[in-house]
C-alpha positions as CSV (number, residue, x, y, z in Angstrom):
1,M,-55.2,66.6,-36.3
2,E,-58.5,65.4,-36.6
3,V,-59.4,61.5,-35.7
4,D,-62.0,59.5,-37.4
5,E,-65.3,57.7,-35.2
6,E,-63.5,54.7,-36.1
7,T,-59.8,55.2,-34.8
8,R,-61.8,56.8,-31.8
9,D,-62.9,53.1,-30.9
10,Q,-60.5,51.2,-31.4
11,F,-58.9,53.6,-28.6
12,R,-61.8,53.2,-26.9
13,S,-61.7,49.3,-27.1
14,V,-57.9,49.6,-26.2
15,N,-58.6,51.6,-23.4
16,D,-61.4,49.1,-22.2
17,Q,-58.9,46.3,-22.7
18,F,-56.3,47.9,-20.8
19,Q,-58.5,48.5,-18.2
20,R,-60.1,45.0,-17.6
21,L,-56.3,43.5,-17.8
22,F,-55.5,46.0,-14.9
23,D,-58.9,45.1,-13.0
24,F,-57.6,41.8,-13.1
25,L,-54.6,42.1,-12.4
26,D,-55.2,44.1,-9.5
27,R,-57.5,41.5,-8.0
28,R,-55.0,38.7,-8.4
29,F,-52.1,41.1,-6.6
30,T,-54.8,42.0,-4.2
31,A,-55.6,37.9,-3.4
32,I,-51.5,37.4,-3.9
33,D,-50.8,40.4,-1.2
34,G,-53.7,38.3,1.3
35,R,-51.9,35.2,1.1
36,F,-48.7,36.8,1.9
37,D,-50.8,38.5,4.9
38,R,-51.6,35.3,6.0
39,V,-47.9,33.5,5.6
40,E,-46.6,36.0,7.3
41,G,-49.2,35.9,10.2
42,D,-48.4,32.3,10.0
43,I,-44.5,32.9,10.2
44,S,-45.3,35.4,13.4
45,E,-47.0,32.9,15.1
46,L,-44.6,30.4,15.0
47,R,-41.6,31.9,15.9
48,D,-43.4,33.2,18.8
49,E,-44.6,30.2,20.0
50,M,-40.3,29.4,19.1
51,Q,-39.1,31.6,21.1
52,T,-41.5,30.7,23.8
53,N,-40.3,27.4,23.7
54,F,-36.8,28.5,23.8
55,D,-37.6,31.0,26.4
56,A,-38.7,27.7,28.5
57,L,-35.7,25.5,27.8
58,Y,-33.8,28.2,28.6
59,K,-35.2,28.3,31.9
60,R,-35.4,24.4,32.5
61,D,-31.5,25.0,32.1
62,E,-31.3,27.6,34.0
63,D,-33.1,25.6,36.8
64,R,-30.9,22.4,36.5
65,Q,-27.7,24.8,36.8
66,I,-29.3,26.0,39.8
67,E,-30.3,22.2,41.2
68,Y,-26.7,21.3,40.3
69,Q,-25.2,23.8,42.4
70,A,-27.1,22.8,45.3
71,I,-26.5,19.6,45.0
72,K,-22.4,20.5,44.7
73,A,-22.7,22.7,48.1
74,A,-24.7,19.7,49.3
75,L,-22.2,17.1,48.8
76,S,-19.4,19.3,50.0
77,R,-21.5,20.0,53.1
78,V,-21.7,15.8,53.4
79,E,-18.0,15.8,52.6
80,I,-16.9,17.9,55.2
81,S,-19.3,15.5,58.0
82,E,-17.8,12.8,56.6
83,V,-14.4,14.0,57.6
84,S,-15.8,15.0,61.0
85,I,-17.1,11.7,61.3
86,D,-14.0,10.0,60.5
87,A,-12.0,11.9,62.7
88,R,-14.8,11.4,66.0
89,V,-14.9,8.1,64.9
90,A,-10.9,7.9,65.5
91,A,-11.3,9.4,68.5
92,L,-13.7,7.0,69.7
93,E,-11.7,3.5,68.9
94,A,-8.8,5.1,70.8
95,A,-10.4,5.5,73.4
96,L,-11.7,2.3,73.6
97,R,-8.1,0.8,73.4
98,G,-7.1,3.2,75.4
99,D,-5.3,5.2,73.7
100,H,-5.6,8.5,75.0
101,D,-2.9,10.6,72.6
102,A,-5.4,10.4,69.3
């Protein structure tokens, strides 16, 4: 089947239009991809920062738990010392009263 010159020109024109459209869309999608890449990078940085902050919070909480246990142990020792001191004071008071059976 023979195609005349005018039809060939129309096909070339349509082909050129499609090529310009595809080139335009390619540039647009490339630009959009770049923006998505930047957003993904920003999100990644934010996620890293948030994880670092959570790690710091967990570390501070762990430090507080250790400090709490140390204070609790020290308070227990103080309470034991208080009982011992109370017994010694009672013995001294008894000795001062002359009551040696206490």
